[in-house]
N, C-alpha and C positions, 0 to 999 in steps of 0.2 A: 879362841876368838871366832873362828869360822863356825864352830859348833854352837856357840852361844848366840851369835847374831842371825844365823840362817837355819841350821839344822833343827835346833830345839823349837823355835817358833813354828816352823813348817810341820814338824812331827806332832806337836801338841794340837795344832789346828786340825790336822787330818784325823787324829784320834778323837777329838771333840766332835767333829762332824760324823765320824763313823759310829760313835756311841748313840746317835739319834737316828740312824738309818734303820729301816725295817730289816730285822735279822742281823744288824751290824754289818751289812753288805759292804765290803771294801770297794768294789767297783762303783757302786752308787756314791760312796763317800769321795772317791777320787774325782768322779764327774762333777759333783756339787762343789768340791774344793776348787777344781779348775774353773768352774763358772764364776765363783766368788773372786778368784784371782784375776780373771779376765775383766770382770766388772770394775774392780779396784784400779787396774792398770789401763782402763779404757782410754783415758786421755793420751797415754803413751802410745798405745796401739793405733789410735786414731791418727796421731801425728805420723807414725811410721807408714801407715797405708797411704795417707795424704802425700807424704814425701815421695813414695814410690810412684804414685800417679803423676806427680810433677816431673819427676825424672824421665818418665815415659814421654811427656810433652816436650821436654827440653832436648831429648835425644836427637831428633831430626836436625835441629839447629846446630847442635854440637857436631854432628856428622858433616854438615855442610862446611863448617869452619875448619874442621880437620882436613878437608879435601884441599885446602889452600896450601898445605905443606907440600903436597905432591911427592911425598916420600923424602923430603929434604930434612936433614939434621942440622941445618944452619942455626946457630944460637939466636940470631936476630929474628928469623922466621918463627922459630918455636916460641920465642918470647912474645911476639906479636899475636900468635894464635892463642897462647895461654891467657893473655890479657883479654882477648875477645871472649874466650870461654868463661872467664871469671865475670865479665860484664853480663853475660847471659844468665849465669847463676844468680847474680845480684839482682837482675831484673825480675826473676821469678821468686826471689827470696828463699833460695835454697843453696845447698852445696852437695857434692857427691857423697859426703860422709854423713849427711843428716839422717838418713834412714838406718844407719848402723847403730846409732846411740840407743834407740829403744831395744834393739836386739841384745846389745851388751848389758842393758839393765835387766832383761828377762833371763839371761844366761845363768847368773848366780842362783835364781829361784829354781831353775831346772836342776842344777847341780845339788841344791839343798834338798829338793824332793827325792832325787836319786839317793843321796846320802841318808835321808830320813827313812826311806823304804828299806834300804840295805840294813840299816841299824835296827829297825823294828823287827825284821825277820831273823835277826841273830839270836834272839832269846829274851827272856823276861828280865834278866839282870841288867842288860843294857837299857831297857825301857824304864826301869825303876829310877835310874840315875838321870834320865832325860825328861820325864814327865813332870810338869809343874804340880806343886802341892794341891791347889784347888781341884785339879782334874782327877786326883787320886780318890776323891770321894764319890765319883761316878761309879755306878754298879758295874758297867762294862769294864772300866779300868781296874776296879777291884778284882774282877774275875780273871783278867789276864795277868795281873801281878801276883795273884795267889799262887801258892806252890801247886804245880801240876795244872795251872790254868792254861787255857788255849786261846790263842788270838785268832779271830776270824780273818782269813785271807782269801776268801772266795768271792766270786762274782756270780750272782744268780744261781748259786749251788751248782755251777757248771764248770767254771775255770778257777783253778787255784793260782792266784796271781803272785804267789811267792815262788813259783817255779819258772824255769826258762823253757823256751820251745825246744832247745837241743841240750840235753844234759843226761849224764849217767848212761851214755850209749843208747839212748832212746829218744823218740820224738813225742813231745807232749802236744797233741793236736789242738786243744782249746786255746792255749797261749800262742801257738803258731798262727792260728786263724786271727787272733787279736793283733799280732804283729803285722800280718799281711794287710789287714784292714787299716792299720795305722799308716802303712806305707801308701796305700791307695788314697786315703783321705788327705794325707799331706801332699800328694801329687796333685789332687784336685784343687787344693788350696793355692798352690803355686800357679797352676794352669789358669785359675780364675782371674788373676791379676797380671798375667803375662800377655803383652800385646801380640797380635797376630804377626807371624813371621813374614817379612816382605822379601820377595825374591829380587836380587840386584838386577839393575837394568843391563842390557847388553853392552859389554865392554867396561862395565863398572866393577871394580874390585870390592869384595865384601870388607866391611870395617872390622878389624880384629877386636877393637874395644867393644863393639856391639855384640860380637860373638861371645866374648867372655861374660858380658852383662846378661845375655840371654841364657847362658849355660849355668851360671852361678847358682840360681835357685834350685835347679834340678840336681846339681852336685850336692847341695845341702840335703835334699830329699834322700839321695842315695846314702849319705852319711848317717842320717837319722834312721833310715831303713836298716842299715847295718847294725846300729845300736839296738833297734827294736828286736832284731833277730838274735841278739847276743845277751840281753839282760832279762830280768824278771818281768813277768806279765804286767805287774803294776806300773812299770815305767812305760811299756808299750801302750797300756790303757790310758795313761796320762797324755802321751803324745797324740793318740787318736782323738781323745776328748778335746784337747787344745786346738787341734787342726779343725775339727768339726765346728767348734764355737767360732773360730776365726773366719770360717767360710761365711757364716751368717753375718758376722760383723762387717766383712768386706762387701758383701752383697748390699747391706744397708747403706754403707757409705757411697758405694758406686751408684745406687739409685738416687741418693740425695744429690750427688754431683750432676747426674743427668737432669734432674728437676731444676736445679739452679741454672744449668746451661740453657735449658728451654726458656726459663724466665728471662735470662739475659738476652737471648736471641729475640724474644718478643719485644723487648725494650728498644732494640736497634731498628732504625728505619729500613724498610725493605725496598730495594731497588730492583725492579724486574727488567731484565734484558730481553727485549722483544726480538723475535726472529723476523726475517724479511717478509715472510708470508703474513705474520700477525700485524706487522707495521702497515702493509698494504691494505689489509682488511679494515684497520682502524681509520686510515686515511679515506677509504671508500665510504665508510659509515659517516664520517664527518662531512664528506662532499654531498652524500645523499640527503642528510639532514639540512644542509645549507640550501640545496636545490628545492627541497620540499617547503622551506620557509619562504623562498623567493617567489614561487608559483602563485600562492594566494594573493600576494601583493600585486602581481601583474594582472590577475583576474579582476581585482578590485578597481584597478586603474582602467581596464578595458570596459567594465560595466559602467563606470562613471562617465567615460567618454561617450558611450552609446546613449546613455540617458540624457546627456546634455543637449543633443539636437532636438529631441522631443520637447525639452523645456523651451528651447528657443522657438520651436514651431508654435507652442502654446502662447508664448509671449507675442509672436507676430499676429496670431489669430485674434488675440485679445485686443491688440492695438488696432487692427482693422475694424473690428466690431465697434470699437470706441469711436472711430472716425465716422462710421456709418450713422451712429446715433447722433453725433453732433450735426451731421448734415440734415 
């Protein structure tokens, strides 16, 4: 059942891809196979990364709610705190186990690749029973299934991916380098999405749950690092390829989130809080503009009042001359 549903499909796709690679390079085949797998599972990976980001946003609120217990184990207090935490998760549309589902879906594929690689390196007889009929017509497959045929297991004619870094009382340097690169790339992948560590305030005890949450990704890196140093180079190469592609996927989603956050921020009305100095300057400017508008009005009034006596004088002189004429 396991072999039929997982091992056979993975092995046949890998051999199909390898048959079209330049020189049937196994490393390039694994890289392209990993890329295809990441593209197909993109919706799942996207959901996983999104859930991880949400959990990082939720963490501070959960931490504040947990502080209410103050170390108490009282059932009523714990029930109240758990109901508040559930309400926070519901508000964000997530739960603490949401990010684990995509990982559980990808785990069988990893095990299938491991089994397929192990099976492929055992010999031609195993391959003959596992390769699908249509693929047997390919020239590369015919060559490896023929008696005395050789399967290409190298990457760039440099590393034999069928070998382990430590085996037969000697160290195989090329595969050891691949294993170490795999560990480094996986560490960078985890580091990319891990929030910056916050130092607790004075007198504040560190949250043990937060400690475990921050340490878990690095524990997984150590686990896969141990696997990379213990298995064939093909598995290490797959782990390195997967982590490298995931780094680009995470960077893309994180940039998208930042762009959306900027757009949302622009939509919100901005309220600027003025300092005391700025407030005084604005009031002074308003007062100056008010005074400048009042001065011309006063000038106009003064000029009109000054011109009025002259008009009256003219009227008086006109009236006098009129009287003289009448006489």
